[in-house]
DOFI-539632 format. One record per residue (C-alpha): residue number from 1; residue in one letter; x, y, z. Coordinates in steps of 0.001 Angstrom, whole numbers. Layout:
<rs>
(NUM a (X Y Z)),
...
</rs>
This chain:
<rs>
(1 m (-31653 -37029 20236)),
(2 i (-32404 -35092 16756)),
(3 n (-35774 -37043 15397)),
(4 k (-34950 -39038 12339)),
(5 t (-37495 -41256 12044)),
(6 n (-39983 -38560 9972)),
(7 e (-37191 -38797 6985)),
(8 f (-39600 -39981 4786)),
(9 t (-43255 -39353 6223)),
(10 r (-42566 -35720 7811)),
(11 r (-45063 -33743 6137)),
(12 i (-43194 -29915 4714)),
(13 l (-43705 -26782 7055)),
(14 n (-44973 -29694 10136)),
(15 f (-41897 -30154 12541)),
(16 p (-42334 -32949 14856)),
(17 a (-39924 -31835 17337)),
(18 i (-39077 -34354 20457)),
(19 r (-38046 -32662 24326)),
(20 p (-35286 -34518 25454)),
(21 c (-35976 -36517 28173)),
(22 e (-35849 -34937 31866)),
(23 s (-33440 -38063 33015)),
(24 v (-30734 -37291 30095)),
(25 s (-27070 -36007 31248)),
(26 f (-26189 -32074 31297)),
(27 s (-23052 -33290 29297)),
(28 t (-24990 -35173 26972)),
(29 l (-27766 -32775 26461)),
(30 l (-25320 -30043 25887)),
(31 t (-23030 -31809 23680)),
(32 s (-26188 -33159 21778)),
(33 l (-27464 -29374 21274)),
(34 i (-23855 -28430 20202)),
(35 n (-23890 -30977 17161)),
(36 l (-27656 -29952 16543)),
(37 g (-26497 -26242 16101)),
(38 q (-23442 -27461 13655)),
(39 t (-25931 -28796 12123)),
(40 i (-27937 -25670 11027)),
(41 c (-25030 -23715 10741)),
(42 g (-24089 -25795 7850)),
(43 f (-27223 -24407 6126)),
(44 k (-24906 -21570 5211)),
(45 s (-23814 -23103 1954)),
(46 r (-26989 -24119 1338)),
(47 a (-29161 -21875 -1825)),
(48 f (-32667 -20362 -389)),
(49 f (-34923 -19907 -3311)),
(50 t (-36851 -17907 -1354)),
(51 n (-37131 -16737 2172)),
(52 n (-32996 -16465 1484)),
(53 k (-32847 -13626 4943)),
(54 n (-34428 -14878 7174)),
(55 a (-32987 -18098 6738)),
(56 r (-29406 -16418 6693)),
(57 t (-30586 -14314 9862)),
(58 s (-31497 -16855 11824)),
(59 i (-28752 -19198 10899)),
(60 h (-26542 -16347 11735)),
(61 l (-27751 -16281 15357)),
(62 i (-27547 -19505 15851)),
(63 e (-23788 -20037 15002)),
(64 t (-23124 -17315 17625)),
(65 l (-25119 -19035 20159)),
(66 v (-22968 -22506 19003)),
(67 v (-19718 -19668 20019)),
(68 f (-21248 -19852 23590)),
(69 l (-22370 -23577 23732)),
(70 e (-18888 -24890 22765)),
(71 e (-17459 -22175 25908)),
(72 l (-20039 -23850 28190)),
(73 r (-19004 -27152 27512)),
(74 n (-15357 -26006 28411)),
(75 g (-16126 -24063 31603)),
(76 s (-17293 -25287 34771)),
(77 s (-20122 -27642 35705)),
(78 r (-21609 -26153 38806)),
(79 f (-25048 -24476 37130)),
(80 e (-26012 -27746 35379)),
(81 v (-29324 -28174 37011)),
(82 s (-30530 -24836 36420)),
(83 m (-28920 -24365 33246)),
(84 a (-31135 -27987 31932)),
(85 l (-34360 -26776 31786)),
(86 g (-33181 -23909 29083)),
(87 l (-30797 -25843 26854)),
(88 s (-33576 -28230 27031)),
(89 e (-35620 -25730 25644)),
(90 l (-33406 -24374 23003)),
(91 h (-32826 -28349 21777)),
(92 f (-36354 -28057 21146)),
(93 i (-36398 -25164 19111)),
(94 f (-33266 -26037 17480)),
(95 q (-34809 -28691 16198)),
(96 r (-37624 -26734 15005)),
(97 v (-35385 -24481 12989)),
(98 h (-33258 -27332 11613)),
(99 y (-37054 -29002 10167)),
(100 l (-37870 -25308 8701)),
(101 l (-33997 -24361 6753)),
(102 e (-34793 -28315 5286)),
(103 d (-37738 -26862 3728)),
(104 c (-36485 -23688 3026)),
(105 a (-33538 -25422 1076)),
(106 r (-35541 -28478 -541)),
(107 d (-35062 -28229 -4661)),
(108 d (-38527 -29646 -5070)),
(109 a (-40537 -27825 -3303)),
(110 r (-39381 -24242 -4009)),
(111 l (-42969 -22707 -5904)),
(112 w (-44839 -24176 -2511)),
(113 m (-42473 -22091 147)),
(114 l (-42674 -19432 -2287)),
(115 v (-46349 -18804 -1993)),
(116 k (-46296 -20319 1679)),
(117 s (-44222 -17084 2538)),
(118 e (-46119 -15476 4756)),
(119 k (-46358 -18335 7219)),
(120 v (-42439 -19196 6720)),
(121 s (-41967 -16164 7938)),
(122 t (-44153 -16008 10811)),
(123 h (-42221 -19303 11741)),
(124 f (-39070 -17750 11816)),
(125 s (-40027 -14888 13689)),
(126 v (-41518 -17350 16416)),
(127 l (-38644 -19295 16685)),
(128 m (-36636 -16747 16829)),
(129 r (-38700 -14879 19719)),
(130 a (-38793 -18447 21515)),
(131 i (-34933 -18846 21272)),
(132 a (-34792 -15208 23219)),
(133 v (-37189 -16478 26192)),
(134 a (-34807 -19220 26630)),
(135 l (-31846 -17406 26376)),
(136 d (-33435 -14887 29261)),
(137 v (-34224 -17596 31978)),
(138 l (-30430 -19188 31729)),
(139 p (-28675 -17921 34642)),
(140 l (-25744 -16533 33115)),
(141 a (-23934 -14079 36225)),
(142 g (-22829 -16995 37378)),
(143 l (-21225 -19198 34823)),
(144 d (-17096 -19653 33986)),
(145 v (-17258 -18296 30593)),
(146 a (-15681 -15091 29643)),
(147 d (-17506 -12155 29687)),
(148 e (-17376 -11708 26140)),
(149 v (-19128 -14887 25482)),
(150 k (-21993 -13978 28170)),
(151 d (-22145 -10736 25621)),
(152 l (-22784 -13011 22763)),
(153 v (-26233 -14473 24057)),
(154 e (-27044 -10890 25260)),
(155 f (-26636 -10060 21693)),
(156 v (-28340 -12943 20515)),
(157 r (-31167 -12130 22531)),
(158 k (-32091 -8522 21581)),
(159 q (-31530 -9514 17832)),
(160 a (-33780 -12746 17770)),
(161 l (-36559 -9927 19708)),
(162 k (-35780 -6926 17522)),
(163 a (-35427 -8481 14154)),
(164 k (-38056 -8225 11671)),
(165 f (-38634 -11666 9294)),
(166 e (-40599 -10903 6751)),
(167 v (-41738 -11335 3188)),
(168 e (-39105 -10195 931)),
(169 k (-39635 -8066 -2354)),
(170 d (-39209 -10291 -4714)),
(171 d (-40707 -13329 -3067)),
(172 r (-44067 -10945 -3056)),
(173 r (-43414 -9834 -6684)),
(174 a (-43024 -13694 -7703)),
(175 m (-46232 -14814 -5561)),
(176 r (-48343 -12096 -7153)),
(177 r (-47166 -13346 -10578)),
(178 v (-48376 -16606 -9597)),
(179 l (-51571 -15495 -8226)),
(180 g (-52030 -13974 -11474)),
(181 i (-51094 -16636 -13462)),
(182 i (-53937 -19238 -12050)),
(183 d (-56395 -15754 -12388)),
(184 q (-55344 -16238 -15970)),
(185 f (-56168 -20011 -16472)),
(186 e (-59560 -19855 -14178)),
(187 g (-60426 -17491 -17456)),
(188 g (-59157 -19979 -19784)),
(189 i (-56570 -17879 -21036)),
(190 a (-52848 -18913 -21672)),
(191 p (-50474 -16805 -19690)),
(192 e (-47527 -15056 -21896)),
(193 s (-43680 -17371 -21957)),
(194 c (-42538 -14364 -20558)),
(195 y (-44333 -14119 -17091)),
(196 l (-43712 -17525 -16459)),
(197 e (-39892 -18052 -17363)),
(198 r (-39665 -14936 -14277)),
(199 v (-41445 -17214 -11868)),
(200 l (-39587 -20134 -12676)),
(201 e (-35893 -17426 -13214)),
(202 h (-36755 -16270 -9689)),
(203 l (-37041 -20201 -8585)),
(204 g (-33895 -20960 -9904)),
(205 i (-35835 -23885 -12076)),
(206 r (-33555 -24246 -15350)),
(207 s (-34619 -27279 -16584)),
(208 w (-37526 -29634 -17199)),
(209 s (-36529 -32187 -14466)),
(210 e (-35826 -29530 -11835)),
(211 c (-39621 -28327 -13242)),
(212 n (-40503 -31851 -13164)),
(213 k (-39314 -32165 -9484)),
(214 e (-41652 -29788 -8666)),
(215 v (-45131 -31482 -10161)),
(216 k (-44292 -34554 -8311)),
(217 f (-43982 -33021 -5013)),
(218 l (-46739 -30734 -5042)),
(219 e (-48539 -33941 -6610)),
(220 s (-47275 -35895 -3720)),
(221 e (-48500 -33205 -1503)),
(222 i (-52176 -33620 -3061)),
(223 g (-52551 -36907 -1904)),
(224 q (-51006 -36440 1680)),
(225 e (-53766 -33601 1732)),
(226 y (-56569 -36050 422)),
(227 l (-56029 -38077 3664)),
(228 t (-56581 -35214 5995)),
(229 a (-60438 -33962 7018)),
(230 e (-60664 -30543 6224)),
(231 k (-58833 -30707 3090)),
(232 r (-58200 -27259 2502)),
(233 e (-55005 -26584 547)),
(234 m (-56932 -29268 -2246)),
(235 g (-57979 -26475 -4820)),
(236 f (-54846 -24723 -4199)),
(237 l (-52659 -27527 -4411)),
(238 s (-54120 -28596 -7939)),
(239 s (-53581 -25036 -9182)),
(240 l (-49927 -24599 -8316)),
(241 t (-49679 -28692 -9857)),
(242 a (-51632 -27297 -12737)),
(243 f (-49091 -24092 -13348)),
(244 m (-46021 -25884 -13086)),
(245 i (-47289 -28787 -15763)),
(246 y (-47867 -25960 -17860)),
(247 c (-44400 -24526 -17716)),
(248 r (-42997 -27936 -18226)),
(249 c (-44739 -28800 -21309)),
(250 t (-44435 -25680 -22692)),
(251 l (-41747 -24027 -21985)),
(252 f (-38627 -26131 -22486)),
(253 s (-37851 -27747 -25864)),
(254 s (-36394 -30929 -24427)),
(255 v (-36520 -33751 -21441)),
(256 d (-33175 -34157 -18824)),
(257 n (-33254 -36831 -16853)),
(258 a (-30048 -36367 -15197)),
(259 r (-30472 -37999 -12061)),
(260 k (-29462 -36035 -8775)),
(261 g (-28235 -37905 -5722)),
(262 v (-30445 -39807 -3390)),
(263 s (-30769 -39268 130)),
(264 q (-29237 -41982 1978)),
(265 n (-31240 -44197 3730)),
(266 s (-31096 -44919 7776)),
(267 d (-33687 -47328 8608)),
(268 g (-31600 -50637 7515)),
(269 g (-33182 -50713 4169)),
(270 w (-31469 -51589 1056)),
(271 s (-27976 -48964 446)),
(272 s (-29086 -46563 -2017)),
(273 e (-26043 -47595 -4600)),
(274 l (-27954 -50782 -4476)),
(275 l (-31777 -48996 -5400)),
(276 i (-29808 -46720 -8311)),
(277 c (-28712 -50211 -9832)),
(278 l (-32544 -51399 -10306)),
(279 n (-34436 -51166 -13377)),
(280 p (-37799 -49293 -11958)),
(281 d (-39642 -51814 -14570)),
(282 d (-39159 -54881 -12580)),
(283 f (-41402 -53217 -10140)),
(284 r (-44452 -52995 -12403)),
(285 c (-47508 -55324 -12326)),
(286 p (-46878 -57762 -15788)),
(287 i (-50595 -56574 -16558)),
(288 s (-51058 -52904 -15962)),
(289 l (-47952 -51925 -16208)),
(290 e (-47965 -49790 -13442)),
(291 i (-45932 -49784 -9898)),
(292 m (-47287 -52559 -7598)),
(293 t (-48438 -51292 -3718)),
(294 d (-49482 -54539 -3045)),
(295 p (-47245 -57188 -4447)),
(296 v (-48475 -60648 -4476)),
(297 t (-46839 -64045 -5761)),
(298 i (-48815 -67019 -7863)),
(299 s (-47640 -70672 -8046)),
(300 t (-45547 -70778 -10677)),
(301 g (-43615 -68312 -9001)),
(302 h (-43842 -64918 -10692)),
(303 t (-45141 -61471 -9288)),
(304 y (-48446 -59671 -9643)),
(305 d (-50162 -56074 -8014)),
(306 r (-52481 -58101 -5865)),
(307 s (-55818 -56005 -7491)),
(308 s (-54781 -56692 -10990)),
(309 i (-54268 -60153 -10610)),
(310 l (-57474 -60577 -8680)),
(311 k (-59205 -59083 -11618)),
(312 w (-57727 -61259 -13968)),
(313 f (-58930 -64228 -11750)),
(314 r (-62620 -62919 -11902)),
(315 s (-62909 -62712 -15395)),
(316 g (-62687 -66657 -15410)),
(317 n (-59043 -66636 -16232)),
(318 h (-57072 -69850 -14238)),
(319 t (-53397 -69339 -16169)),
(320 c (-50767 -67586 -15589)),
(321 p (-50676 -64369 -17153)),
(322 k (-47066 -64208 -18035)),
(323 t (-46710 -67828 -18793)),
(324 g (-50342 -68831 -19687)),
(325 e (-49508 -71779 -17251)),
(326 r (-52309 -73438 -16118)),
(327 l (-52919 -72449 -12372)),
(328 i (-53604 -75801 -10044)),
(329 c (-54052 -73099 -7287)),
(330 v (-54584 -69567 -6986)),
(331 d (-53738 -68766 -3788)),
(332 l (-51255 -65121 -3463)),
(333 v (-48550 -65057 -1597)),
(334 p (-47524 -61498 -246)),
(335 n (-44453 -60125 -1354)),
(336 h (-43067 -58401 1635)),
(337 a (-39454 -58028 551)),
(338 l (-40442 -56174 -2911)),
(339 k (-43430 -54192 -1145)),
(340 r (-40281 -53238 982)),
(341 l (-37719 -52520 -1880)),
(342 i (-40562 -50917 -3741)),
(343 k (-41723 -48005 -1090)),
(344 q (-38078 -47460 -157)),
(345 y (-37161 -46884 -3976)),
(346 c (-40046 -44338 -3999)),
(347 h (-38989 -42995 -735)),
(348 e (-35561 -42005 -2276)),
(349 n (-36926 -40821 -5768)),
(350 r (-39404 -38742 -3883)),
(351 i (-42098 -40906 -5788)),
(352 h (-45599 -40966 -4276)),
(353 f (-46442 -44327 -2340)),
(354 a (-50379 -45398 -2420)),
(355 e (-50438 -48346 507)),
(356 s (-52652 -50332 -345)),
(357 g (-55993 -49328 966)),
(358 t (-55864 -46091 173)),
(359 q (-54944 -46713 -3434)),
(360 n (-58127 -46988 -5042)),
(361 r (-59498 -43696 -3232)),
(362 e (-56257 -41784 -4042)),
(363 l (-56903 -42591 -7433)),
(364 t (-60772 -41448 -7259)),
(365 r (-59607 -38031 -5521)),
(366 s (-56663 -37214 -8024)),
(367 s (-58239 -38658 -11144)),
(368 a (-61854 -38396 -11269)),
(369 g (-61645 -34288 -11436)),
(370 a (-59298 -31353 -12198)),
(371 g (-59422 -30514 -8215)),
(372 s (-59904 -26200 -9061)),
(373 l (-61334 -24313 -12236)),
(374 a (-57592 -23379 -12819)),
(375 s (-56302 -26917 -13216)),
(376 e (-59140 -27792 -15648)),
(377 q (-58762 -24814 -17541)),
(378 a (-55175 -25087 -17444)),
(379 m (-55104 -29087 -18677)),
(380 t (-57581 -28186 -21355)),
(381 l (-54709 -25502 -22689)),
(382 v (-51843 -27900 -21869)),
(383 a (-53958 -30373 -24086)),
(384 s (-54413 -28627 -26835)),
(385 f (-50712 -27221 -26677)),
(386 l (-49594 -30310 -27281)),
(387 v (-51721 -32079 -29627)),
(388 g (-50687 -29124 -31866)),
(389 r (-47602 -30121 -31276)),
(390 l (-48247 -33527 -32110)),
(391 m (-49566 -32484 -35691)),
(392 a (-47164 -29938 -36443)),
(393 g (-44011 -29939 -34699)),
(394 r (-41175 -31071 -35589)),
(395 s (-39973 -35020 -34662)),
(396 e (-38047 -33708 -31808)),
(397 e (-41215 -31405 -30514)),
(398 q (-43721 -34755 -31226)),
(399 h (-41179 -37170 -29581)),
(400 k (-41582 -34800 -26384)),
(401 s (-45069 -33776 -26538)),
(402 a (-45998 -38190 -26816)),
(403 y (-43582 -37903 -23552)),
(404 e (-46038 -35612 -21753)),
(405 i (-48941 -36986 -22875)),
(406 r (-47523 -40243 -21542)),
(407 l (-46980 -38706 -18236)),
(408 l (-50123 -36903 -17679)),
(409 t (-51861 -39898 -18509)),
(410 k (-50610 -42502 -16689)),
(411 t (-52868 -41986 -13237)),
(412 s (-55416 -38931 -14242)),
(413 i (-58769 -39708 -15875)),
(414 f (-59354 -36006 -15803)),
(415 n (-56074 -35554 -17912)),
(416 r (-57561 -38508 -20236)),
(417 s (-60695 -37010 -21074)),
(418 c (-59026 -33924 -21896)),
(419 l (-56827 -35639 -24313)),
(420 v (-59112 -37525 -25697)),
(421 e (-61374 -34296 -25891)),
(422 a (-58380 -32579 -27673)),
(423 d (-58121 -35485 -30124)),
(424 a (-54804 -36583 -29015)),
(425 i (-55414 -40398 -30479)),
(426 p (-54895 -40152 -33978)),
(427 p (-51316 -38211 -33784)),
(428 l (-50302 -40695 -31387)),
(429 l (-51514 -43339 -33123)),
(430 d (-49618 -42293 -36413)),
(431 l (-46431 -41884 -34169)),
(432 l (-46390 -45668 -34184)),
(433 l (-44961 -45553 -37186)),
(434 s (-41791 -43700 -36675)),
(435 s (-38440 -44911 -36942)),
(436 n (-37636 -43236 -33592)),
(437 p (-37657 -46051 -30593)),
(438 g (-37799 -43450 -27959)),
(439 a (-40884 -42127 -29778)),
(440 q (-42645 -45208 -30979)),
(441 e (-42571 -45725 -27108)),
(442 n (-43598 -43014 -25738)),
(443 a (-46108 -42667 -28095)),
(444 m (-47373 -46363 -27307)),
(445 a (-46923 -45884 -23754)),
(446 a (-49514 -42457 -23919)),
(447 l (-52379 -44657 -25966)),
(448 l (-52023 -47463 -23467)),
(449 n (-52815 -45148 -20960)),
(450 l (-55251 -43402 -22540)),
(451 s (-57162 -47363 -23684)),
(452 k (-58128 -47370 -19995)),
(453 y (-60522 -44698 -20707)),
(454 s (-63964 -45800 -21914)),
(455 r (-64260 -43237 -25141)),
(456 s (-60814 -43902 -26335)),
(457 k (-61129 -47284 -27160)),
(458 t (-64057 -46454 -29738)),
(459 i (-61607 -43945 -31273)),
(460 i (-58605 -46249 -31169)),
(461 v (-60056 -48963 -32986)),
(462 e (-61982 -46564 -35461)),
(463 n (-58591 -44635 -36427)),
(464 g (-56848 -48398 -37731)),
(465 g (-54945 -48583 -34583)),
(466 l (-55990 -52386 -34033)),
(467 d (-53897 -53076 -36846)),
(468 l (-50783 -50188 -35690)),
(469 l (-51092 -52141 -32098)),
(470 v (-50561 -55091 -33814)),
(471 n (-47891 -54131 -35818)),
(472 v (-46293 -52667 -32233)),
(473 l (-46775 -56110 -30557)),
(474 n (-44572 -57972 -33675)),
(475 r (-41652 -55774 -34668)),
(476 g (-41506 -52579 -31740)),
(477 l (-38525 -51630 -31648)),
(478 t (-38837 -51981 -28209)),
(479 t (-39447 -54420 -25645)),
(480 e (-40876 -51551 -23466)),
(481 a (-42982 -50822 -26973)),
(482 r (-44068 -53945 -27603)),
(483 q (-45284 -54758 -23213)),
(484 h (-47332 -51241 -23868)),
(485 a (-48957 -52548 -27390)),
(486 a (-50103 -56050 -25240)),
(487 g (-51004 -54036 -22095)),
(488 a (-52951 -51916 -24612)),
(489 l (-54594 -54809 -26326)),
(490 f (-55354 -55870 -22894)),
(491 y (-57802 -53048 -22092)),
(492 l (-59739 -53307 -25750)),
(493 a (-60305 -56533 -25386)),
(494 s (-62528 -55705 -22335)),
(495 v (-65245 -54829 -25085)),
(496 e (-66991 -58096 -26494)),
(497 e (-66889 -56555 -30102)),
(498 y (-63064 -55555 -30097)),
(499 r (-62775 -58756 -28169)),
(500 k (-63905 -61126 -31071)),
(501 t (-62143 -58776 -33263)),
(502 i (-58431 -59057 -31866)),
(503 g (-59201 -62435 -31336)),
(504 r (-59298 -62945 -35489)),
(505 i (-56218 -61566 -36021)),
(506 r (-53778 -63850 -36291)),
(507 v (-50366 -62685 -36485)),
(508 l (-51476 -61553 -32602)),
(509 f (-51163 -65508 -31833)),
(510 q (-47614 -65825 -33228)),
(511 a (-46596 -62477 -31005)),
</rs>
């Protein structure tokens, strides 16, 4: 009776609870309510990085209620009809409490739950008082349970009304620090590292990967917020994303990619074990090298993203981009199985999946502008920091900076413009000569992303980038680096002058 259909689509701090059907049997309702209560009690072992006291108090009250419900199941059933209404209301409330605790315990939304502490504490207060009201109408007097158990119900009712659900002092202090740092960003001031570290320490964020989880969550929320009519939180979400990106880029000296366990699938899709074994690069379009959102298969049996292959055909090409084979027909067959697999993979790994039809406006929304003044200024500071590390840092610092630029320029036009303005292209080109396969690959991937930005093409060519790209295409240290080089040359070839120059490079045809 618990709604599980929103496992991947429920937005945080939204509680799509479903009231039990009126025709449900009393025993089924009671059993489901006990199971739901026990699930809530299971949150005792979970970590709450914010709103800890409110969460623990709520769990304790429901844990006490579960004792009463279990006694009720073992007792007389004379009052089933009069009890059913109250228990149905409790079931509805328990669902909402369960959703709220899920959100409080999320390990990728710690910053968001911190800044929403006022709203969260209000939710706890309202839900506990709703439990008190539901208990008040239960016909306890004639129930076949011990007086001590009835006293437990009265205890929960009084405590639910009396308990104060407020923002904790430490949470409020950390929240003020975050807002203060955002104000500094708006003024173009780089915050002191110690203040950033105190916020992350409060949130229990101790590694690059934990910080990156926060970034991914906030970016996903921006995508969801864009689809709303009001878009009230867009600016604030953009500022918080910039805050976490700044922390990720400046506070952590290395990238850890330790994989956490993925959530279990319950909708009949592929198993988590299978998804772990898959190579996500197989989900990328061979033309754009982006994860496909609308995969289609052409007559050669190769699959591309619909928008990319259509652009290829409209440019006058009637060959398979991957094999060069001339196509007799250019029919596109939707690959629904692959699309479902990609979508599930994105859900399991908390990667935002833009449905076809919204992808272009998503990209325009999230990419063309910074979203807020704080985000704009923070990105300028980040770009300057990363380029400084590229030019004067140790080899491991250069490698990490190239990786950060690769991530930042993947979908954001604004980030690309900031990094081009910060003069990131020349040191990235220098890094293509690195003997470190990872450094070369990340630099090449970053240049591929930057080559999609109009101003970048001229800078790449004027700094001798064509020869370097061709060299990577022919002698790149990894297959991925060579693929990225091919993609960058593809984008450079969109300029007629460069297309002619590329056509005169003999070794390119060997590749």
